[in-house]
Backbone of each chain as nested JSON, in Angstrom:
{
  "chains": [
    {"id": "A", "residues": [
      {"number": 1, "name": "MET", "atoms": {"N": [113.6, 168.166, 258.046], "CA": [111.97, 167.269, 258.011], "C": [113.084, 166.198, 256.934]}},
      {"number": 2, "name": "CYS", "atoms": {"N": [112.696, 165.117, 257.728], "CA": [113.151, 163.853, 257.376], "C": [112.125, 163.21, 256.269]}},
      {"number": 3, "name": "PRO", "atoms": {"N": [112.4, 162.777, 255.056], "CA": [111.231, 162.462, 254.002], "C": [110.39, 161.577, 254.543]}},
      {"number": 4, "name": "THR", "atoms": {"N": [111.106, 160.578, 255.394], "CA": [110.079, 159.34, 255.85], "C": [109.078, 159.475, 256.973]}},
      {"number": 5, "name": "ASP", "atoms": {"N": [109.472, 161.108, 257.473], "CA": [108.523, 160.722, 258.623], "C": [107.108, 161.049, 258.218]}},
      {"number": 6, "name": "MET", "atoms": {"N": [106.327, 160.316, 259.075], "CA": [104.844, 160.646, 258.957], "C": [104.256, 162.254, 259.029]}},
      {"number": 7, "name": "GLN", "atoms": {"N": [103.854, 162.826, 258.552], "CA": [103.624, 164.161, 258.515], "C": [101.783, 164.31, 258.156]}},
      {"number": 8, "name": "LEU", "atoms": {"N": [102.026, 165.558, 258.785], "CA": [100.47, 165.965, 258.748], "C": [100.268, 166.894, 257.044]}},
      {"number": 9, "name": "ALA", "atoms": {"N": [98.717, 166.308, 256.712], "CA": [98.796, 167.195, 255.046], "C": [97.187, 167.421, 254.875]}},
      {"number": 10, "name": "LYS", "atoms": {"N": [96.867, 168.321, 254.011], "CA": [95.776, 168.506, 253.379], "C": [95.62, 168.289, 252.34]}},
      {"number": 11, "name": "VAL", "atoms": {"N": [94.43, 167.068, 252.072], "CA": [94.16, 166.839, 251.079], "C": [93.371, 168.005, 250.011]}},
      {"number": 12, "name": "ILE", "atoms": {"N": [93.957, 168.095, 248.76], "CA": [93.695, 168.894, 248.209], "C": [93.088, 168.982, 246.757]}},
      {"number": 13, "name": "GLY", "atoms": {"N": [92.874, 167.301, 246.281], "CA": [92.717, 167.084, 244.868], "C": [92.749, 165.603, 244.793]}},
      {"number": 14, "name": "ASP", "atoms": {"N": [92.159, 164.911, 243.901], "CA": [92.391, 163.621, 243.449], "C": [92.601, 163.564, 241.857]}},
      {"number": 15, "name": "VAL", "atoms": {"N": [93.523, 162.244, 241.713], "CA": [93.736, 162.135, 240.306], "C": [93.264, 160.848, 239.673]}},
      {"number": 16, "name": "VAL", "atoms": {"N": [93.043, 160.979, 238.25], "CA": [92.253, 159.973, 237.454], "C": [93.024, 159.147, 236.855]}},
      {"number": 17, "name": "VAL", "atoms": {"N": [93.571, 157.859, 236.686], "CA": [94.421, 157.385, 235.807], "C": [93.919, 156.126, 235.482]}},
      {"number": 18, "name": "THR", "atoms": {"N": [93.213, 155.83, 234.046], "CA": [92.882, 154.654, 233.771], "C": [93.692, 153.754, 233.232]}},
      {"number": 19, "name": "ARG", "atoms": {"N": [94.785, 154.093, 232.488], "CA": [95.707, 153.107, 232.264], "C": [96.92, 153.376, 233.475]}},
      {"number": 20, "name": "LYS", "atoms": {"N": [96.806, 151.847, 234.112], "CA": [97.963, 151.662, 235.35], "C": [98.478, 150.463, 235.826]}},
      {"number": 21, "name": "ASP", "atoms": {"N": [99.358, 150.554, 236.096], "CA": [99.998, 149.101, 237.281], "C": [98.818, 148.285, 237.943]}},
      {"number": 22, "name": "GLU", "atoms": {"N": [98.69, 147.255, 237.441], "CA": [97.441, 146.296, 237.89], "C": [97.515, 146.458, 239.256]}},
      {"number": 23, "name": "ASN", "atoms": {"N": [98.044, 146.657, 239.776], "CA": [97.811, 147.031, 241.488], "C": [97.41, 148.066, 242.055]}},
      {"number": 24, "name": "LEU", "atoms": {"N": [97.039, 148.755, 241.146], "CA": [96.66, 150.228, 241.388], "C": [95.206, 150.083, 241.752]}},
      {"number": 25, "name": "THR", "atoms": {"N": [94.623, 149.199, 240.691], "CA": [93.189, 148.828, 240.572], "C": [92.239, 149.57, 241.713]}},
      {"number": 26, "name": "GLY", "atoms": {"N": [91.768, 150.067, 241.561], "CA": [90.486, 150.14, 242.74], "C": [91.417, 151.153, 244.073]}},
      {"number": 27, "name": "VAL", "atoms": {"N": [92.283, 151.794, 243.307], "CA": [92.917, 152.218, 244.738], "C": [92.817, 153.935, 244.683]}},
      {"number": 28, "name": "THR", "atoms": {"N": [92.154, 154.168, 245.563], "CA": [92.175, 156.196, 245.187], "C": [93.427, 156.618, 245.015]}},
      {"number": 29, "name": "LEU", "atoms": {"N": [93.43, 157.698, 244.716], "CA": [94.708, 158.802, 244.489], "C": [94.741, 159.83, 245.004]}},
      {"number": 30, "name": "LEU", "atoms": {"N": [95.011, 160.656, 246.031], "CA": [95.097, 162.086, 246.292], "C": [96.351, 162.737, 246.066]}},
      {"number": 31, "name": "VAL", "atoms": {"N": [95.757, 163.939, 245.857], "CA": [97.07, 165.453, 245.908], "C": [96.718, 165.62, 247.26]}},
      {"number": 32, "name": "LEU", "atoms": {"N": [98.098, 165.571, 247.801], "CA": [98.416, 166.197, 249.361], "C": [99.001, 167.332, 249.152]}},
      {"number": 33, "name": "GLN", "atoms": {"N": [98.976, 168.217, 250.148], "CA": [99.614, 169.551, 250.655], "C": [100.075, 169.342, 251.93]}},
      {"number": 34, "name": "PRO", "atoms": {"N": [101.581, 169.107, 252.152], "CA": [101.915, 168.788, 253.603], "C": [101.74, 170.183, 254.236]}},
      {"number": 35, "name": "LEU", "atoms": {"N": [101.677, 169.832, 255.827], "CA": [101.749, 170.984, 256.511], "C": [102.363, 171.031, 257.855]}},
      {"number": 36, "name": "ALA", "atoms": {"N": [102.796, 172.304, 257.676], "CA": [103.592, 172.506, 259.264], "C": [102.62, 172.211, 260.084]}},
      {"number": 37, "name": "ALA", "atoms": {"N": [103.11, 172.551, 261.473], "CA": [102.824, 172.408, 262.56], "C": [101.579, 173.342, 262.851]}},
      {"number": 38, "name": "ASP", "atoms": {"N": [101.849, 174.899, 262.488], "CA": [100.811, 175.792, 262.49], "C": [99.567, 175.466, 261.366]}},
      {"number": 39, "name": "GLY", "atoms": {"N": [99.523, 174.446, 260.559], "CA": [98.424, 174.296, 259.566], "C": [98.757, 174.87, 258.049]}},
      {"number": 40, "name": "SER", "atoms": {"N": [99.92, 175.763, 258.191], "CA": [100.055, 176.488, 256.641], "C": [100.834, 175.29, 255.642]}},
      {"number": 41, "name": "PRO", "atoms": {"N": [100.724, 175.321, 254.538], "CA": [101.728, 174.788, 253.515], "C": [103.021, 174.552, 253.456]}},
      {"number": 42, "name": "ILE", "atoms": {"N": [103.557, 173.651, 253.583], "CA": [105.176, 173.506, 253.619], "C": [105.58, 172.453, 252.793]}},
      {"number": 43, "name": "GLY", "atoms": {"N": [106.373, 173.012, 251.611], "CA": [106.842, 171.741, 250.902], "C": [106.008, 171.451, 249.738]}},
      {"number": 44, "name": "ARG", "atoms": {"N": [106.537, 170.438, 249.201], "CA": [105.775, 169.955, 247.974], "C": [104.39, 169.5, 247.822]}},
      {"number": 45, "name": "THR", "atoms": {"N": [103.927, 169.336, 247.073], "CA": [102.573, 168.641, 246.779], "C": [102.96, 166.98, 246.286]}},
      {"number": 46, "name": "LEU", "atoms": {"N": [102.12, 166.038, 246.475], "CA": [102.287, 164.824, 246.018], "C": [100.863, 164.249, 245.845]}},
      {"number": 47, "name": "VAL", "atoms": {"N": [101.197, 163.219, 245.487], "CA": [100.379, 162.058, 245.134], "C": [100.381, 160.871, 246.16]}},
      {"number": 48, "name": "ALA", "atoms": {"N": [99.381, 160.178, 246.857], "CA": [99.509, 159.684, 247.488], "C": [98.229, 158.498, 247.441]}},
      {"number": 49, "name": "VAL", "atoms": {"N": [98.453, 157.343, 247.803], "CA": [97.333, 155.877, 248.16], "C": [96.335, 156.479, 249.284]}},
      {"number": 50, "name": "ASP", "atoms": {"N": [95.058, 155.972, 248.78], "CA": [94.579, 156.402, 249.854], "C": [94.007, 154.551, 250.854]}},
      {"number": 51, "name": "ALA", "atoms": {"N": [94.184, 154.675, 251.91], "CA": [93.842, 153.395, 253.099], "C": [92.582, 153.679, 253.763]}},
      {"number": 52, "name": "VAL", "atoms": {"N": [92.128, 154.953, 253.991], "CA": [91.029, 155.263, 254.96], "C": [89.87, 155.853, 254.811]}},
      {"number": 53, "name": "GLY", "atoms": {"N": [89.818, 156.241, 253.435], "CA": [88.603, 156.563, 252.986], "C": [88.494, 158.088, 253.24]}},
      {"number": 54, "name": "ALA", "atoms": {"N": [89.766, 158.823, 253.012], "CA": [89.599, 160.454, 253.128], "C": [89.485, 161.004, 251.628]}},
      {"number": 55, "name": "GLY", "atoms": {"N": [88.93, 162.371, 251.958], "CA": [88.269, 162.67, 250.991], "C": [88.936, 164.474, 250.803]}},
      {"number": 56, "name": "VAL", "atoms": {"N": [88.542, 165.23, 249.8], "CA": [89.108, 166.161, 249.222], "C": [88.465, 167.404, 250.614]}},
      {"number": 57, "name": "GLY", "atoms": {"N": [89.656, 168.06, 250.857], "CA": [89.497, 169.044, 252.131], "C": [89.813, 168.664, 253.296]}},
      {"number": 58, "name": "GLU", "atoms": {"N": [90.264, 167.395, 253.525], "CA": [90.581, 166.934, 254.872], "C": [91.851, 166.778, 255.457]}},
      {"number": 59, "name": "THR", "atoms": {"N": [92.064, 166.796, 256.62], "CA": [93.526, 166.719, 256.773], "C": [93.653, 165.11, 257.417]}},
      {"number": 60, "name": "VAL", "atoms": {"N": [94.865, 165.121, 256.758], "CA": [95.078, 163.742, 257.121], "C": [96.597, 163.624, 257.532]}},
      {"number": 61, "name": "PHE", "atoms": {"N": [96.629, 162.058, 257.702], "CA": [98.381, 162.133, 257.818], "C": [98.552, 160.976, 257.099]}},
      {"number": 62, "name": "PHE", "atoms": {"N": [100.056, 160.989, 256.867], "CA": [100.495, 160.177, 255.621], "C": [101.913, 159.378, 256.187]}},
      {"number": 63, "name": "VAL", "atoms": {"N": [102.212, 158.328, 255.285], "CA": [103.679, 157.792, 255.58], "C": [103.971, 157.29, 254.253]}},
      {"number": 64, "name": "ARG", "atoms": {"N": [105.444, 158.096, 254.066], "CA": [106.261, 157.65, 252.762], "C": [106.663, 156.571, 252.836]}},
      {"number": 65, "name": "GLY", "atoms": {"N": [107.347, 156.203, 251.803], "CA": [108.078, 154.632, 251.736], "C": [107.23, 153.781, 251.18]}},
      {"number": 66, "name": "LYS", "atoms": {"N": [107.988, 152.582, 251.575], "CA": [107.528, 151.307, 251.076], "C": [106.285, 151.03, 252.095]}},
      {"number": 67, "name": "GLU", "atoms": {"N": [106.502, 151.524, 253.21], "CA": [105.071, 151.127, 254.106], "C": [104.095, 151.658, 253.719]}},
      {"number": 68, "name": "ALA", "atoms": {"N": [104.007, 152.584, 253.035], "CA": [102.769, 153.256, 252.256], "C": [102.004, 152.436, 251.846]}},
      {"number": 69, "name": "SER", "atoms": {"N": [102.524, 151.08, 251.074], "CA": [101.862, 149.524, 250.295], "C": [101.329, 148.57, 251.533]}},
      {"number": 70, "name": "PHE", "atoms": {"N": [101.779, 148.849, 252.85], "CA": [101.847, 147.822, 253.836], "C": [100.002, 147.6, 254.359]}},
      {"number": 71, "name": "PRO", "atoms": {"N": [99.144, 148.735, 254.197], "CA": [97.568, 148.446, 254.393], "C": [96.92, 147.9, 253.383]}},
      {"number": 72, "name": "PHE", "atoms": {"N": [97.466, 147.701, 252.135], "CA": [96.987, 146.779, 251.088], "C": [97.507, 145.41, 250.885]}},
      {"number": 73, "name": "TYR", "atoms": {"N": [98.323, 145.14, 252.121], "CA": [98.85, 143.763, 252.296], "C": [97.81, 142.801, 251.824]}},
      {"number": 74, "name": "PRO", "atoms": {"N": [98.032, 141.491, 251.236], "CA": [99.238, 140.965, 250.504], "C": [99.049, 141.512, 248.877]}},
      {"number": 75, "name": "THR", "atoms": {"N": [98.453, 142.687, 248.527], "CA": [98.691, 143.088, 247.57], "C": [99.786, 144.258, 247.634]}},
      {"number": 76, "name": "GLU", "atoms": {"N": [100.45, 143.621, 246.58], "CA": [102.045, 144.617, 246.518], "C": [101.404, 146.37, 245.762]}},
      {"number": 77, "name": "VAL", "atoms": {"N": [100.737, 147.272, 246.026], "CA": [100.734, 148.656, 245.516], "C": [101.972, 149.264, 245.162]}},
      {"number": 78, "name": "PRO", "atoms": {"N": [102.104, 149.591, 244.247], "CA": [103.205, 150.338, 243.878], "C": [103.275, 151.99, 243.926]}},
      {"number": 79, "name": "THR", "atoms": {"N": [103.465, 151.965, 245.331], "CA": [103.738, 153.493, 245.803], "C": [104.282, 154.187, 246.411]}},
      {"number": 80, "name": "ASP", "atoms": {"N": [104.859, 155.09, 247.138], "CA": [105.897, 155.926, 247.688], "C": [105.148, 156.81, 249.105]}},
      {"number": 81, "name": "ALA", "atoms": {"N": [103.957, 156.643, 249.111], "CA": [103.152, 157.343, 249.857], "C": [101.873, 156.913, 249.986]}},
      {"number": 82, "name": "GLY", "atoms": {"N": [100.958, 156.988, 251.307], "CA": [99.822, 156.458, 251.783], "C": [99.282, 157.62, 253.01]}},
      {"number": 83, "name": "VAL", "atoms": {"N": [97.941, 157.644, 252.701], "CA": [97.33, 158.319, 254.011], "C": [96.725, 157.191, 254.419]}},
      {"number": 84, "name": "VAL", "atoms": {"N": [97.291, 157.347, 255.893], "CA": [96.648, 156.131, 256.695], "C": [95.852, 157.149, 257.821]}},
      {"number": 85, "name": "GLY", "atoms": {"N": [95.772, 158.302, 258.026], "CA": [94.628, 158.576, 259.043], "C": [93.875, 159.961, 258.718]}},
      {"number": 86, "name": "ILE", "atoms": {"N": [93.186, 160.316, 259.047], "CA": [92.125, 161.101, 259.058], "C": [92.281, 161.977, 259.889]}},
      {"number": 87, "name": "VAL", "atoms": {"N": [92.849, 163.269, 260.419], "CA": [92.91, 164.078, 262.024], "C": [91.87, 164.678, 262.151]}},
      {"number": 88, "name": "ASP", "atoms": {"N": [91.444, 164.579, 263.35], "CA": [90.168, 165.326, 264.007], "C": [90.654, 166.703, 264.519]}},
      {"number": 89, "name": "HIS", "atoms": {"N": [91.27, 167.077, 264.809], "CA": [92.232, 167.873, 265.465], "C": [93.589, 167.568, 266.241]}},
      {"number": 90, "name": "TRP", "atoms": {"N": [94.582, 168.856, 265.957], "CA": [95.631, 168.951, 266.761], "C": [95.893, 169.804, 267.549]}},
      {"number": 91, "name": "ASP", "atoms": {"N": [96.969, 169.893, 268.602], "CA": [97.076, 170.53, 269.68], "C": [98.52, 170.787, 269.681]}},
      {"number": 92, "name": "LEU", "atoms": {"N": [98.975, 172.003, 270.06], "CA": [100.322, 172.576, 270.004], "C": [100.34, 173.091, 271.446]}},
      {"number": 93, "name": "GLY", "atoms": {"N": [101.663, 172.285, 272.254], "CA": [102.003, 172.533, 273.329], "C": [102.464, 173.767, 274.09]}}
    ]},
    {"id": "B", "residues": [
      {"number": 1, "name": "MET", "atoms": {"N": [104.218, 159.707, 245.62], "CA": [104.234, 159.607, 244.122], "C": [104.097, 161.063, 243.476]}},
      {"number": 2, "name": "GLN", "atoms": {"N": [105.014, 161.163, 242.562], "CA": [104.797, 162.911, 241.636], "C": [103.951, 162.411, 240.493]}},
      {"number": 3, "name": "LEU", "atoms": {"N": [103.468, 163.518, 239.857], "CA": [102.984, 163.617, 238.745], "C": [104.378, 164.009, 238.084]}},
      {"number": 4, "name": "ALA", "atoms": {"N": [104.719, 163.67, 236.695], "CA": [105.395, 164.17, 235.77], "C": [104.945, 164.342, 234.523]}},
      {"number": 5, "name": "ARG", "atoms": {"N": [105.978, 164.721, 233.588], "CA": [105.55, 164.599, 231.77], "C": [106.911, 163.844, 231.23]}},
      {"number": 6, "name": "VAL", "atoms": {"N": [106.558, 162.871, 230.404], "CA": [107.252, 161.813, 229.989], "C": [108.238, 163.204, 228.662]}},
      {"number": 7, "name": "VAL", "atoms": {"N": [109.601, 163.16, 229.058], "CA": [110.109, 164.119, 228.204], "C": [110.86, 163.689, 227.247]}},
      {"number": 8, "name": "GLY", "atoms": {"N": [111.301, 162.112, 227.391], "CA": [111.882, 161.732, 226.359], "C": [112.568, 160.231, 226.422]}},
      {"number": 9, "name": "THR", "atoms": {"N": [112.812, 159.247, 225.507], "CA": [113.213, 157.856, 226.149], "C": [114.832, 157.963, 226.01]}},
      {"number": 10, "name": "VAL", "atoms": {"N": [115.062, 156.542, 226.906], "CA": [116.067, 156.486, 227.019], "C": [116.996, 155.134, 226.325]}},
      {"number": 11, "name": "VAL", "atoms": {"N": [118.045, 154.855, 225.75], "CA": [118.518, 153.87, 224.755], "C": [120.07, 153.897, 225.754]}},
      {"number": 12, "name": "ALA", "atoms": {"N": [120.247, 152.714, 226.22], "CA": [121.507, 152.209, 226.96], "C": [121.845, 150.503, 226.326]}},
      {"number": 13, "name": "THR", "atoms": {"N": [123.014, 150.205, 225.775], "CA": [123.239, 148.799, 225.272], "C": [123.68, 148.237, 226.28]}},
      {"number": 14, "name": "LYS", "atoms": {"N": [124.802, 149.08, 227.155], "CA": [125.629, 147.878, 227.811], "C": [124.85, 148.824, 229.346]}},
      {"number": 15, "name": "LYS", "atoms": {"N": [124.373, 147.571, 230.07], "CA": [123.685, 148.07, 231.484], "C": [123.626, 146.83, 232.015]}},
      {"number": 16, "name": "HIS", "atoms": {"N": [123.371, 146.874, 233.501], "CA": [123.288, 145.8, 234.504], "C": [121.92, 145.205, 233.666]}},
      {"number": 17, "name": "PRO", "atoms": {"N": [122.424, 143.518, 233.741], "CA": [121.507, 142.578, 233.273], "C": [119.73, 142.566, 233.452]}},
      {"number": 18, "name": "LYS", "atoms": {"N": [119.664, 143.21, 234.836], "CA": [118.226, 143.291, 235.286], "C": [117.719, 144.387, 234.893]}},
      {"number": 19, "name": "PHE", "atoms": {"N": [117.977, 145.162, 233.811], "CA": [117.568, 146.296, 232.99], "C": [117.032, 145.45, 231.212]}},
      {"number": 20, "name": "GLU", "atoms": {"N": [117.61, 144.546, 231.518], "CA": [117.674, 143.806, 229.839], "C": [115.772, 143.948, 229.547]}},
      {"number": 21, "name": "GLY", "atoms": {"N": [115.464, 144.466, 228.575], "CA": [113.965, 144.891, 227.937], "C": [113.113, 145.575, 228.755]}},
      {"number": 22, "name": "ALA", "atoms": {"N": [114.001, 146.263, 229.619], "CA": [113.211, 147.395, 230.148], "C": [112.822, 148.438, 229.533]}},
      {"number": 23, "name": "LYS", "atoms": {"N": [112.035, 149.359, 229.361], "CA": [111.546, 150.71, 228.754], "C": [112.149, 151.589, 229.689]}},
      {"number": 24, "name": "LEU", "atoms": {"N": [112.784, 152.79, 229.51], "CA": [113.489, 153.578, 230.279], "C": [113.137, 154.888, 229.345]}},
      {"number": 25, "name": "LEU", "atoms": {"N": [112.159, 155.718, 230.518], "CA": [111.901, 156.913, 230.205], "C": [112.519, 158.132, 230.707]}},
      {"number": 26, "name": "LEU", "atoms": {"N": [112.459, 159.49, 229.91], "CA": [113.106, 160.468, 231.015], "C": [112.08, 161.468, 231.325]}},
      {"number": 27, "name": "VAL", "atoms": {"N": [111.667, 161.536, 232.491], "CA": [110.292, 162.421, 232.723], "C": [110.843, 163.499, 233.818]}},
      {"number": 28, "name": "GLN", "atoms": {"N": [109.625, 164.593, 233.558], "CA": [110.233, 165.864, 234.339], "C": [109.117, 165.849, 235.397]}},
      {"number": 29, "name": "PRO", "atoms": {"N": [109.609, 165.792, 236.822], "CA": [108.114, 166.162, 237.531], "C": [107.501, 167.187, 237.609]}},
      {"number": 30, "name": "THR", "atoms": {"N": [106.335, 167.315, 237.735], "CA": [105.591, 168.355, 237.642], "C": [104.808, 168.817, 239.216]}},
      {"number": 31, "name": "THR", "atoms": {"N": [104.273, 170.193, 238.908], "CA": [103.271, 170.768, 239.944], "C": [102.323, 169.91, 239.341]}},
      {"number": 32, "name": "VAL", "atoms": {"N": [101.079, 170.372, 240.388], "CA": [99.492, 170.095, 239.822], "C": [99.298, 170.873, 238.899]}},
      {"number": 33, "name": "ASP", "atoms": {"N": [99.857, 172.253, 238.773], "CA": [99.559, 172.835, 237.593], "C": [100.699, 172.592, 236.366]}},
      {"number": 34, "name": "ASP", "atoms": {"N": [100.771, 171.789, 236.465], "CA": [101.624, 171.206, 235.059], "C": [102.756, 172.028, 234.906]}},
      {"number": 35, "name": "GLN", "atoms": {"N": [103.677, 172.71, 236.035], "CA": [104.696, 173.21, 235.277], "C": [105.913, 172.444, 235.773]}},
      {"number": 36, "name": "PRO", "atoms": {"N": [107.286, 172.319, 235.019], "CA": [108.156, 171.37, 235.577], "C": [108.541, 171.922, 236.736]}},
      {"number": 37, "name": "ARG", "atoms": {"N": [109.003, 170.886, 237.933], "CA": [109.748, 171.021, 239.299], "C": [110.962, 170.438, 239.243]}},
      {"number": 38, "name": "GLY", "atoms": {"N": [111.953, 170.636, 239.901], "CA": [112.864, 169.808, 239.876], "C": [113.881, 169.791, 238.513]}},
      {"number": 39, "name": "VAL", "atoms": {"N": [114.668, 168.902, 238.713], "CA": [115.782, 167.98, 237.358], "C": [114.561, 166.577, 237.486]}},
      {"number": 40, "name": "PRO", "atoms": {"N": [114.8, 166.586, 235.687], "CA": [114.218, 165.045, 235.051], "C": [115.08, 163.983, 236.023]}},
      {"number": 41, "name": "LEU", "atoms": {"N": [114.399, 162.905, 235.566], "CA": [114.846, 161.653, 236.358], "C": [114.597, 160.54, 235.672]}},
      {"number": 42, "name": "LEU", "atoms": {"N": [115.168, 159.284, 235.501], "CA": [115.11, 157.996, 234.375], "C": [113.982, 157.355, 235.226]}},
      {"number": 43, "name": "ALA", "atoms": {"N": [113.188, 156.615, 234.823], "CA": [112.201, 155.886, 235.422], "C": [111.775, 154.754, 234.459]}},
      {"number": 44, "name": "VAL", "atoms": {"N": [111.346, 153.539, 234.782], "CA": [111.246, 152.309, 234.275], "C": [109.928, 152.396, 234.15]}},
      {"number": 45, "name": "ASP", "atoms": {"N": [109.153, 151.972, 232.635], "CA": [108.003, 152.246, 232.42], "C": [107.16, 150.918, 232.073]}},
      {"number": 46, "name": "SER", "atoms": {"N": [106.039, 150.874, 232.828], "CA": [105.51, 148.896, 233.018], "C": [103.962, 149.56, 232.479]}},
      {"number": 47, "name": "VAL", "atoms": {"N": [104.109, 150.591, 232.139], "CA": [102.621, 150.723, 231.695], "C": [102.286, 151.394, 230.119]}},
      {"number": 48, "name": "GLY", "atoms": {"N": [103.478, 151.549, 229.407], "CA": [103.499, 151.764, 227.831], "C": [103.225, 153.472, 227.599]}},
      {"number": 49, "name": "ALA", "atoms": {"N": [103.833, 154.266, 228.487], "CA": [103.405, 155.616, 228.354], "C": [104.77, 156.2, 227.163]}},
      {"number": 50, "name": "GLY", "atoms": {"N": [104.093, 157.033, 226.674], "CA": [104.775, 157.946, 225.358], "C": [105.398, 159.188, 225.916]}},
      {"number": 51, "name": "VAL", "atoms": {"N": [105.968, 159.747, 225.148], "CA": [106.998, 161.04, 225.083], "C": [105.442, 162.106, 225.025]}},
      {"number": 52, "name": "SER", "atoms": {"N": [105.699, 163.058, 225.916], "CA": [104.564, 164.281, 225.685], "C": [103.51, 163.607, 227.141]}},
      {"number": 53, "name": "GLU", "atoms": {"N": [103.267, 162.599, 227.65], "CA": [102.101, 161.891, 227.956], "C": [102.492, 162.374, 229.205]}},
      {"number": 54, "name": "ARG", "atoms": {"N": [101.093, 162.688, 230.276], "CA": [101.608, 163.083, 232.137], "C": [101.208, 161.97, 232.335]}},
      {"number": 55, "name": "VAL", "atoms": {"N": [102.17, 161.685, 233.176], "CA": [102.345, 160.173, 234.104], "C": [102.359, 160.364, 235.72]}},
      {"number": 56, "name": "LEU", "atoms": {"N": [102.142, 159.201, 236.551], "CA": [102.427, 159.001, 237.427], "C": [103.562, 158.433, 238.009]}},
      {"number": 57, "name": "ILE", "atoms": {"N": [104.567, 159.192, 238.836], "CA": [105.53, 158.139, 238.711], "C": [105.703, 158.054, 240.489]}},
      {"number": 58, "name": "VAL", "atoms": {"N": [106.59, 156.416, 240.43], "CA": [106.744, 156.201, 241.893], "C": [108.161, 155.965, 241.966]}},
      {"number": 59, "name": "ILE", "atoms": {"N": [108.52, 156.832, 243.462], "CA": [109.834, 157.109, 243.673], "C": [110.118, 155.707, 244.576]}},
      {"number": 60, "name": "GLU", "atoms": {"N": [110.631, 154.943, 244.801], "CA": [111.065, 153.854, 245.661], "C": [111.255, 152.673, 245.378]}},
      {"number": 61, "name": "GLY", "atoms": {"N": [112.231, 152.331, 245.682], "CA": [112.798, 150.776, 245.143], "C": [112.025, 149.772, 244.627]}},
      {"number": 62, "name": "ARG", "atoms": {"N": [111.493, 148.891, 245.535], "CA": [110.909, 147.957, 245.573], "C": [109.701, 148.073, 245.133]}},
      {"number": 63, "name": "ALA", "atoms": {"N": [108.642, 149.095, 244.708], "CA": [107.6, 149.283, 243.697], "C": [108.098, 149.135, 242.411]}},
      {"number": 64, "name": "ALA", "atoms": {"N": [109.177, 149.788, 242.304], "CA": [109.76, 150.418, 241.032], "C": [110.449, 148.655, 240.045]}},
      {"number": 65, "name": "GLY", "atoms": {"N": [111.031, 148.189, 241.312], "CA": [111.388, 146.464, 240.787], "C": [110.263, 145.912, 240.435]}},
      {"number": 66, "name": "GLU", "atoms": {"N": [108.918, 146.199, 241.371], "CA": [107.821, 145.229, 240.821], "C": [107.614, 145.545, 239.571]}},
      {"number": 67, "name": "ALA", "atoms": {"N": [107.474, 147.15, 239.249], "CA": [107.061, 147.233, 237.849], "C": [107.672, 146.511, 236.551]}},
      {"number": 68, "name": "LEU", "atoms": {"N": [108.99, 146.572, 237.467], "CA": [109.686, 146.113, 236.178], "C": [109.664, 144.522, 236.257]}},
      {"number": 69, "name": "GLY", "atoms": {"N": [109.078, 143.647, 237.029], "CA": [108.703, 142.444, 236.87], "C": [109.779, 141.466, 237.349]}},
      {"number": 70, "name": "ARG", "atoms": {"N": [110.768, 141.957, 238.009], "CA": [111.977, 141.048, 238.895], "C": [112.268, 141.921, 240.121]}},
      {"number": 71, "name": "LYS", "atoms": {"N": [112.804, 141.019, 241.103], "CA": [113.521, 141.299, 242.357], "C": [114.621, 141.922, 242.145]}},
      {"number": 72, "name": "GLY", "atoms": {"N": [115.076, 142.638, 243.15], "CA": [116.302, 143.158, 243.214], "C": [117.088, 144.12, 242.128]}},
      {"number": 73, "name": "ALA", "atoms": {"N": [116.266, 144.355, 241.206], "CA": [116.864, 145.1, 240.326], "C": [116.794, 146.406, 240.516]}},
      {"number": 74, "name": "PRO", "atoms": {"N": [118.263, 147.167, 239.991], "CA": [118.798, 147.932, 240.673], "C": [118.177, 149.596, 240.303]}},
      {"number": 75, "name": "VAL", "atoms": {"N": [116.818, 150.035, 240.051], "CA": [116.03, 150.922, 240.064], "C": [115.437, 151.878, 241.225]}},
      {"number": 76, "name": "ASP", "atoms": {"N": [114.999, 152.955, 241.088], "CA": [114.59, 153.569, 242.483], "C": [113.251, 154.368, 241.972]}},
      {"number": 77, "name": "ALA", "atoms": {"N": [112.879, 154.428, 240.65], "CA": [111.847, 155.055, 240.084], "C": [111.081, 154.298, 238.516]}},
      {"number": 78, "name": "ALA", "atoms": {"N": [109.861, 154.27, 238.604], "CA": [108.397, 153.559, 237.856], "C": [107.979, 154.367, 237.6]}},
      {"number": 79, "name": "VAL", "atoms": {"N": [107.4, 154.455, 235.837], "CA": [106.397, 155.047, 235.531], "C": [104.948, 154.282, 236.175]}},
      {"number": 80, "name": "SER", "atoms": {"N": [103.975, 154.622, 236.986], "CA": [102.724, 153.616, 237.59], "C": [101.474, 153.54, 237.108]}},
      {"number": 81, "name": "GLY", "atoms": {"N": [101.541, 154.858, 236.157], "CA": [100.307, 155.102, 235.164], "C": [100.154, 156.161, 234.743]}},
      {"number": 82, "name": "ILE", "atoms": {"N": [99.27, 156.422, 233.603], "CA": [99.339, 157.47, 232.768], "C": [97.907, 157.972, 233.279]}},
      {"number": 83, "name": "VAL", "atoms": {"N": [97.85, 159.688, 233.519], "CA": [97.351, 160.35, 233.936], "C": [96.317, 160.83, 233.169]}},
      {"number": 84, "name": "ASP", "atoms": {"N": [94.546, 160.703, 233.398], "CA": [94.222, 161.253, 232.657], "C": [93.362, 162.664, 233.169]}},
      {"number": 85, "name": "ARG", "atoms": {"N": [93.397, 162.832, 234.265], "CA": [92.951, 164.323, 234.831], "C": [93.196, 164.151, 236.134]}},
      {"number": 86, "name": "VAL", "atoms": {"N": [93.413, 165.807, 237.008], "CA": [93.985, 165.953, 238.185], "C": [93.08, 166.992, 238.366]}},
      {"number": 87, "name": "ASP", "atoms": {"N": [92.169, 166.882, 239.354], "CA": [91.17, 167.781, 240.072], "C": [91.419, 168.116, 241.361]}},
      {"number": 88, "name": "VAL", "atoms": {"N": [92.209, 169.662, 241.364], "CA": [92.359, 170.119, 242.258], "C": [91.703, 171.531, 242.702]}},
      {"number": 89, "name": "THR", "atoms": {"N": [90.764, 171.11, 243.952], "CA": [89.928, 172.283, 244.389], "C": [90.623, 173.803, 244.942]}},
      {"number": 90, "name": "GLU", "atoms": {"N": [91.877, 173.435, 245.736], "CA": [92.303, 174.726, 246.192], "C": [93.776, 174.936, 245.674]}}
    ]}
  ]
}
């Protein structure tokens, strides 16, 4: 699994951070559990910024790397992971 | 980004010029249950975190350089926030 692939994940929680980098102001931080193709948990949990209004319990897809800050351009949000879509469903061929 | 605990501070007299004035912390990544996971790493601090505090770390070069306030700095990790609370429902 390449660390820069977009991946499926479940939102399992959120993080409250008062004292932070000013460019994180107003940004929601979500705890993600990456998912395997069959929907089972795989790999380490991580914290990601939310660019689409996702909430706890939803299945999402997220991107890693500096691209995670692109939805907030021109603000340069200091992040290495970001939720960029909420998954309705996925099918395996 | 990862959750972590600050476990120490790092002092280095001889270092790359871009590190001048930077505060370096040794941080231990943790699980959401606050258990250590993996090996400790160095991160520059821009939020005033201290030893034993729970923090959010970003492991990405450009963001870390911005935390330091300078472009082209040879860093790949930064403390970007001090964690008040982690709510996990499952």
